[in-house]
C-alpha positions as CSV (number, residue, x, y, z in Angstrom):
1,X,56.8,53.7,79.8
2,X,60.0,56.0,79.9
3,X,61.3,53.9,82.6
4,X,61.3,50.9,80.3
5,X,62.3,52.8,77.1
6,X,59.6,51.3,75.1
7,X,59.3,48.0,76.9
8,X,56.0,47.8,75.2
9,X,56.8,48.4,71.7
10,X,60.2,46.7,70.9
11,X,59.6,43.2,71.2
12,X,59.4,43.0,75.3
13,X,55.8,43.2,75.7
14,X,55.2,40.3,78.4
15,X,58.6,40.2,79.7
16,X,58.6,38.8,82.9
17,X,59.4,41.2,85.9
18,X,62.7,40.3,87.9
19,X,61.9,37.2,90.0
20,X,59.9,37.8,93.2
21,X,58.8,41.0,92.0
22,X,54.9,40.4,92.5
23,X,55.8,38.6,96.0
24,X,55.0,40.8,99.1
25,X,57.9,39.3,100.8
26,X,60.3,40.2,97.8
27,X,63.7,41.5,99.4
28,X,64.3,44.6,97.8
29,X,67.5,45.2,99.1
30,X,69.0,42.0,97.9
31,X,67.6,43.0,94.5
32,X,69.6,46.0,94.7
33,X,72.7,44.5,95.6
34,X,72.3,41.9,92.9
35,X,71.8,44.8,90.5
36,X,74.6,46.8,91.4
37,X,77.3,45.4,88.9
38,X,75.0,45.8,85.9
39,X,73.9,49.4,86.8
40,X,78.0,50.1,87.3
41,X,78.9,48.6,83.9
42,X,76.0,50.8,82.3
43,X,77.6,53.8,84.1
44,X,81.0,52.7,82.6
45,X,79.7,52.2,79.2
46,X,77.9,55.8,79.5
47,X,81.6,56.9,80.2
48,X,83.1,55.3,77.2
49,X,80.3,56.2,74.6
50,X,80.4,60.0,75.7
51,X,84.0,59.9,75.5
52,X,84.4,58.1,72.2
53,X,81.5,60.4,70.2
54,X,83.4,63.6,69.8
55,X,86.6,61.7,68.6
56,X,84.6,59.5,66.1
57,X,82.5,62.7,65.0
58,X,85.8,64.4,64.1
59,X,87.2,61.6,62.1
60,X,83.9,61.3,60.4
61,X,83.9,65.0,59.3
62,X,87.2,64.5,58.0
63,X,86.6,61.6,55.8
64,X,86.0,57.9,56.0
65,X,85.9,56.1,59.2
66,X,88.5,53.2,59.7
67,X,87.4,49.4,60.5
68,X,88.2,50.1,63.9
69,X,86.1,53.0,64.3
70,X,83.1,51.1,62.6
71,X,83.8,48.2,65.1
72,X,83.3,50.3,68.2
73,X,80.4,51.9,66.6
74,X,78.4,48.9,66.2
75,X,80.0,47.0,69.2
76,X,79.2,50.0,71.4
77,X,75.4,49.5,70.3
78,X,75.5,45.9,70.6
79,X,76.7,46.4,74.4
80,X,74.3,48.9,75.0
81,X,71.5,46.5,74.3
82,X,73.0,43.8,76.2
83,X,73.2,46.1,79.2
84,X,69.6,47.4,78.7
85,X,68.2,43.8,78.4
86,X,69.6,42.8,81.7
87,X,68.3,46.1,83.6
88,X,64.9,46.4,81.5
89,X,62.9,44.1,83.9
90,X,63.7,46.2,86.8
91,X,62.1,49.2,85.3
92,X,58.6,47.8,85.1
93,X,56.6,45.9,87.7
94,X,55.9,48.4,90.4
95,X,55.5,51.8,88.7
96,X,53.3,50.4,86.1
97,X,51.1,48.6,88.6
98,X,50.6,51.6,91.3
99,X,50.1,53.9,88.1
100,X,47.5,52.0,86.6
101,X,45.7,51.4,89.5
102,X,46.1,55.1,90.6
103,X,47.5,54.2,93.9
104,X,48.8,57.0,96.3
105,X,51.3,56.0,98.6
106,X,50.6,56.5,102.2
107,X,53.6,58.6,102.8
108,X,55.1,58.7,106.2
109,X,53.7,55.1,107.1
110,X,55.3,51.8,107.0
111,X,53.3,50.6,103.8
112,X,53.8,53.8,102.3
113,X,57.7,53.5,103.0
114,X,57.7,50.0,101.3
115,X,55.7,51.4,98.4
116,X,58.2,54.3,97.8
117,X,61.0,51.7,97.8
118,X,59.3,49.9,95.1
119,X,58.7,52.8,93.0
120,X,62.3,54.2,93.4
121,X,63.7,51.1,92.5
122,X,61.9,51.0,89.4
123,X,62.8,54.9,88.8
124,X,66.5,54.5,89.5
125,X,67.0,51.9,87.2
126,X,64.8,53.4,84.4
127,X,66.8,56.7,84.8
128,X,70.1,54.8,84.2
129,X,68.7,53.6,81.1
130,X,67.4,56.9,80.2
131,X,70.5,58.8,80.7
132,X,72.4,56.1,79.0
133,X,70.2,56.7,76.0
134,X,70.4,60.4,76.0
135,X,74.4,60.6,76.5
136,X,75.6,57.5,75.0
137,X,72.9,56.6,72.1
138,X,71.1,59.9,71.1
139,X,74.2,62.0,69.9
140,X,75.0,59.2,67.4
141,X,71.7,58.5,66.4
142,X,71.1,62.1,65.5
143,X,74.0,62.2,63.5
144,X,73.0,61.6,59.9
145,X,76.2,59.6,58.7
146,X,76.2,57.4,62.0
147,X,72.4,56.7,61.6
148,X,72.8,55.8,57.9
149,X,75.7,53.6,58.8
150,X,73.9,51.6,61.3
151,X,70.9,51.4,59.1
152,X,73.1,49.9,56.4
153,X,75.2,47.6,58.1
154,X,73.2,46.8,61.3
155,X,69.5,47.6,60.4
156,X,68.2,45.5,63.4
157,X,70.0,47.7,65.9
158,X,69.2,50.8,63.8
159,X,65.6,49.3,64.0
160,X,65.8,48.9,68.0
161,X,67.0,52.5,68.4
162,X,64.7,54.0,66.4
163,X,61.8,52.4,68.3
164,X,63.3,53.5,71.6
165,X,63.6,57.0,70.3
166,X,60.0,57.2,69.4
167,X,59.0,55.6,72.7
168,X,60.2,58.5,74.6
169,X,57.0,60.7,73.6
170,X,54.6,57.9,74.1
171,X,51.7,58.8,76.4
172,X,51.4,55.9,78.9
173,X,55.3,56.1,79.3
174,X,55.6,59.8,79.8
175,X,52.6,59.3,82.5
176,X,54.1,56.3,84.7
177,X,57.5,58.3,84.6
178,X,55.8,61.7,85.9
179,X,53.9,59.5,88.4
180,X,56.8,58.1,89.8
181,X,58.8,61.3,89.9
182,X,56.0,63.2,91.3
183,X,55.9,61.1,94.2
184,X,59.4,61.1,94.9
185,X,59.4,65.0,94.9
186,X,56.1,64.6,97.1
187,X,58.0,62.6,99.8
188,X,60.9,65.0,99.8
189,X,58.6,68.2,100.1
190,X,56.6,66.4,103.3
191,X,59.9,65.5,104.6
192,X,58.9,61.8,104.9
193,X,61.8,60.6,102.8
194,X,64.4,58.7,104.6
195,X,67.9,60.3,105.3
196,X,71.0,58.1,105.1
197,X,74.2,58.5,106.9
198,X,77.2,59.1,104.2
199,X,78.7,55.9,105.7
200,X,75.8,53.6,105.9
201,X,75.6,50.8,103.4
202,X,71.8,50.8,103.2
203,X,70.9,49.7,99.7
204,X,68.4,52.3,99.4
205,X,70.7,55.0,99.8
206,X,72.5,53.5,96.5
207,X,68.8,53.9,94.8
208,X,68.2,57.5,96.0
209,X,71.7,58.6,95.0
210,X,71.1,57.2,91.4
211,X,68.0,59.2,91.6
212,X,68.7,62.6,92.7
213,X,72.0,62.6,90.8
214,X,70.4,61.6,87.3
215,X,70.8,64.4,85.0
216,X,67.4,63.4,83.5
217,X,65.6,63.6,87.0
218,X,67.2,67.0,87.6
219,X,65.8,67.9,84.0
220,X,62.2,66.5,84.5
221,X,61.6,68.1,88.1
222,X,63.3,71.6,87.2
223,X,61.0,74.6,87.3
224,X,58.1,72.4,89.0
225,X,58.2,74.0,92.4
226,X,55.2,76.4,91.7
227,X,53.4,73.7,89.8
228,X,53.8,70.7,92.3
229,X,52.8,67.2,91.4
230,X,52.0,65.0,88.5
231,X,50.9,67.3,86.1
232,X,53.5,69.7,86.7
233,X,56.1,67.1,85.6
234,X,54.1,65.6,83.0
235,X,54.1,69.0,81.4
236,X,57.8,69.1,81.8
237,X,58.2,65.8,79.6
238,X,57.2,67.6,76.1
239,X,54.6,65.8,73.9
240,X,57.1,66.1,70.9
241,X,60.5,65.0,69.8
242,X,62.0,68.5,70.5
243,X,61.9,67.2,74.0
244,X,65.3,64.8,73.2
245,X,67.0,67.6,72.1
246,X,66.1,69.9,75.1
247,X,67.2,67.2,77.2
248,X,70.2,66.5,75.8
249,X,71.3,70.1,75.9
250,X,70.7,70.2,79.4
251,X,72.7,67.1,80.3
252,X,75.6,68.4,78.2
253,X,75.5,71.9,79.4
254,X,74.6,71.6,83.1
255,X,75.2,68.2,84.3
256,X,77.8,66.6,82.2
257,X,80.3,65.7,85.0
258,X,78.0,63.5,86.8
259,X,76.0,62.7,84.0
260,X,79.0,60.6,82.4
261,X,80.8,59.8,86.0
262,X,80.4,57.7,88.8
263,X,78.4,59.8,90.7
264,X,79.9,61.9,93.6
265,X,77.7,64.2,95.8
266,X,80.6,66.5,96.9
267,X,84.6,66.6,96.6
268,X,86.9,64.8,99.1
269,X,88.4,66.6,102.3
270,X,92.1,65.8,101.3
271,X,91.9,67.7,97.8
272,X,91.8,70.8,99.9
273,X,95.2,69.8,101.8
274,X,97.7,72.6,101.2
275,X,100.0,71.9,98.1
276,X,102.8,71.6,100.6
277,X,101.3,68.6,102.5
278,X,100.4,66.8,99.1
279,X,103.9,67.0,98.1
280,X,104.9,65.7,101.4
281,X,102.7,62.5,101.3
282,X,104.2,62.0,97.7
283,X,107.9,62.3,99.0
284,X,106.9,59.7,101.8
285,X,105.8,57.0,99.5
286,X,108.1,54.4,98.6
287,X,107.3,51.9,95.9
288,X,104.9,49.0,96.6
289,X,103.2,51.0,99.2
290,X,99.5,49.9,99.3
291,X,97.0,52.8,99.4
292,X,93.5,52.7,100.7
293,X,90.7,55.2,100.6
294,X,87.4,56.2,101.8
295,X,85.1,58.0,99.6
296,X,81.7,58.1,101.3
297,X,80.2,60.7,99.0
298,X,80.6,58.5,95.9
299,X,78.1,56.2,94.5
300,X,80.5,53.4,93.9
301,X,81.5,53.3,97.5
302,X,77.9,52.6,99.0
303,X,78.2,48.8,98.6
304,X,81.7,47.9,99.7
305,X,81.7,46.1,103.0
306,X,83.6,47.7,105.7
307,X,85.4,51.0,106.2
308,X,87.8,51.3,103.5
309,X,86.5,51.4,99.9
310,X,89.4,51.4,97.3
311,X,93.0,50.0,97.0
312,X,95.9,51.2,94.9
313,X,99.6,50.2,94.6
314,X,102.6,53.1,94.4
315,X,104.9,51.8,91.9
316,X,107.5,54.5,92.2
317,X,109.0,57.6,90.7
318,X,111.6,57.4,87.8
319,X,114.2,57.8,90.5
320,X,113.0,55.0,92.7
321,X,112.3,52.7,89.8
322,X,116.2,53.2,88.7
323,X,117.6,52.6,92.1
324,X,115.5,49.7,92.2
325,X,116.8,48.4,88.8
326,X,113.7,48.3,87.1
327,X,113.6,51.3,84.9
328,X,114.5,50.0,82.0
329,X,112.4,47.0,82.4
330,X,110.0,46.1,79.1
331,X,107.1,46.3,81.7
332,X,108.1,49.6,82.7
333,X,109.3,51.4,79.2
334,X,105.8,52.1,78.0
335,X,104.7,54.0,81.2
336,X,108.1,56.1,81.1
337,X,106.3,59.5,80.2
338,X,103.2,58.9,82.6
339,X,105.7,58.4,85.4
340,X,107.9,61.3,84.3
341,X,104.5,63.3,84.4
342,X,103.9,62.5,87.9
343,X,101.8,59.2,87.5
344,X,102.8,56.5,90.0
345,X,99.6,55.3,91.4
346,X,98.2,51.8,89.9
347,X,94.4,51.5,90.6
348,X,91.5,49.5,89.1
349,X,88.8,51.7,88.3
350,X,85.6,50.8,86.7
351,X,87.0,51.7,83.1
352,X,89.8,49.6,83.6
353,X,93.4,49.4,85.3
354,X,95.2,52.7,85.2
355,X,98.4,54.6,86.5
356,X,97.4,57.9,87.8
357,X,98.5,60.8,89.6
358,X,98.6,61.3,93.6
359,X,96.4,64.4,93.1
360,X,93.9,62.3,91.3
361,X,93.8,59.7,94.1
362,X,93.5,62.4,96.6
363,X,89.8,63.2,96.2
364,X,88.8,61.2,99.4
365,X,88.1,61.7,102.9
366,X,90.3,58.8,104.5
367,X,93.8,57.9,103.3
368,X,95.8,54.9,104.6
369,X,99.3,53.8,103.3
370,X,100.7,50.6,104.3
371,X,104.1,49.1,103.9
372,X,105.3,45.6,103.5
373,X,108.1,45.5,106.3
374,X,109.9,42.3,105.0
375,X,110.9,42.2,101.4
376,X,114.2,41.3,99.6
377,X,115.2,43.6,96.7
378,X,114.3,40.6,94.3
379,X,110.9,40.4,95.6
380,X,110.7,44.1,95.4
381,X,111.6,43.9,91.7
382,X,109.3,41.0,91.2
383,X,106.2,42.6,92.9
384,X,106.9,46.0,90.8
385,X,106.6,43.9,87.7
386,X,103.5,42.5,88.8
387,X,101.8,45.8,89.4
388,X,102.8,47.1,85.7
389,X,101.5,43.8,84.4
390,X,98.0,44.7,85.6
391,X,97.8,48.0,83.7
392,X,95.1,47.9,80.9
393,X,93.1,45.1,82.3
394,X,89.4,45.1,82.3
395,X,87.5,45.8,85.6
396,X,86.3,42.8,87.2
397,X,82.5,43.6,87.7
398,X,82.1,39.9,89.3
399,X,84.8,40.7,91.9
400,X,86.2,37.3,91.7
401,X,89.7,36.7,92.9
402,X,90.0,33.1,91.2
403,X,90.5,35.1,87.8
404,X,93.4,37.3,86.3
405,X,92.2,38.4,83.1
406,X,90.0,41.0,84.9
407,X,90.7,42.6,88.2
408,X,89.0,44.7,91.1
409,X,90.8,47.4,92.9
410,X,91.4,45.3,96.1
411,X,92.8,42.5,94.0
412,X,95.7,44.3,93.1
413,X,97.3,43.7,96.3
414,X,96.3,39.8,95.9
415,X,98.1,39.7,92.6
416,X,101.1,42.0,93.2
417,X,102.1,40.4,96.3
418,X,101.5,37.0,95.3
419,X,103.1,35.1,98.0
420,X,101.1,36.7,100.8
421,X,98.1,34.9,102.2
422,X,95.2,37.0,101.9
423,X,91.8,36.9,103.8
424,X,89.0,36.3,101.2
425,X,85.4,36.1,101.6
426,X,83.1,33.9,99.7
427,X,80.0,35.6,98.1
428,X,77.5,34.7,95.5
429,X,79.6,31.5,94.6
430,X,83.1,33.3,94.3
431,X,86.0,34.2,96.6
432,X,86.3,38.1,96.8
433,X,88.8,40.6,98.7
434,X,87.5,43.8,99.8
435,X,89.7,46.6,101.0
436,X,89.4,45.9,104.3
437,X,90.6,42.4,103.7
438,X,94.0,44.5,102.7
439,X,93.9,46.9,105.5
440,X,93.6,44.0,108.2
441,X,97.2,42.9,107.3
442,X,98.6,46.1,108.5
443,X,96.4,46.1,111.6
444,X,98.0,42.8,112.7
445,X,101.6,44.2,112.3
446,X,102.5,41.4,110.1
447,X,104.0,41.8,107.6
448,X,102.3,45.2,106.7
449,X,102.7,48.3,108.9
450,X,100.7,51.6,108.5
451,X,103.0,54.8,107.6
452,X,100.5,57.5,106.8
453,X,97.0,57.8,107.9
454,X,94.2,60.6,107.5
455,X,90.7,60.1,109.0
456,X,87.9,62.4,107.9
457,X,90.4,65.0,106.5
458,X,92.5,65.1,109.6
459,X,96.3,63.9,109.6
460,X,96.7,61.0,112.4
461,X,100.2,61.3,113.6
462,X,100.3,58.6,116.5
463,X,98.8,55.6,117.5
464,X,98.2,54.4,113.8
465,X,97.6,50.6,114.5
466,X,95.2,51.2,116.9
467,X,93.5,53.9,115.0
468,X,93.4,51.5,112.0
469,X,91.9,48.8,114.1
470,X,89.1,51.0,115.3
471,X,88.3,51.9,111.9
472,X,88.2,48.4,110.9
473,X,85.6,47.9,113.5
474,X,84.1,51.1,112.5
475,X,84.1,52.5,115.9
476,X,84.4,56.1,114.9
477,X,83.6,57.8,118.1
478,X,86.6,55.9,119.4
479,X,88.8,57.2,116.7
480,X,87.5,60.8,117.6
481,X,88.1,60.4,121.1
482,X,91.5,59.1,120.8
483,X,92.5,61.9,118.8
484,X,90.3,64.8,120.2
485,X,88.9,65.3,116.4
486,X,85.6,67.5,115.7
487,X,83.0,66.8,113.0
488,X,83.9,68.6,109.8
489,X,81.9,70.4,107.5
490,X,81.6,69.0,104.2
491,X,83.4,70.8,101.2
492,X,81.3,72.3,98.7
């Protein structure tokens, strides 16, 4: 099927579905949680492949590709198949079975809701693979030179990509894809699809976001309003290879931002702050301030436990680092140009640990800045160096604090302030630290204290510790009553 990207034609026939898929008691929420890491790795792979293509294409048009270019080209293809093989079993069992049996979900009933959850799980994972192919594979494979290089040096990889390309117009695959999309659209039309609060941690909210923000889904359901149902969606899936070029053009021209990004459904409130207020936030920051944010509108925020979703560390401006005595430190020197350009925020994002501007960081709804209140100058210098040591490290999709080769966002505080005792949680056999585990150190007044706080786009000017405690308890009504805040309309 389209969802499985030639599952029946590339040596995966008979692949076992994911554990428990055929059990009526399978815990779908747990399956989604277990899948999140692989899905986000696939999304990051998509970003890197899409960003690399125009650069490789330009060098290829000028002459011979370098050894490093070839290494990336072949390594990228191998990474694609490694991720695809991890996700593929989750695209098959439910949609294939329901479509084969011509089962119609009894929408609006508990049984229908469960059936739609199963269909959506298959569809969401399948769309991730579909978009990855269109955005991260198809441009390379459509290029005659890249295709020739793959066939010459990596014939097995080229063969698999060729099989996948051909499989997208397979009748059975197109029909199963149309089946899944038609029922998602029908559920939406009848108003029986569940609605999720942005702050909810329901795993199915993550699944729904993957579906509706997929550029492939947008293409497939486009122009079907007057021709509802399976036939209309199937007609949208052209029966010849021009379909691939049409879809790629759609993705590139209409949906490129979310196509290669980690999906967000709107922009954050703090992006709309007056420039003077943003400048005042930056002016109030000091080296080693720990900065936390909340982005309920972003896909990557959906599963993070607690209120806060991300952690960064402000390392300081040129003047601040000079006064601290570390501007000419060998760890800092490589970043002079970036810091002079306004980049002082070190953060671990899915593509890796970066140093970014405050403006880049402020695409958020909630902002918290906490400050250590009892550091010596020697400790400040040591901890700032620790922050710079993290830049360039890969993101830790296993969220394991007991490794320093890869790093997750909240782990920045853990490794920068290495002498602090941080609260951690044990999950899936490893110790993790969440953003709320970081924030709680300020709520307890020792050794951090909150110095800047925005909630839902509003600046909180008093009772910061009490407000933070209410946010950590997720008592949002108390926060609103405490400060007389009204609900805000989401920005466009």
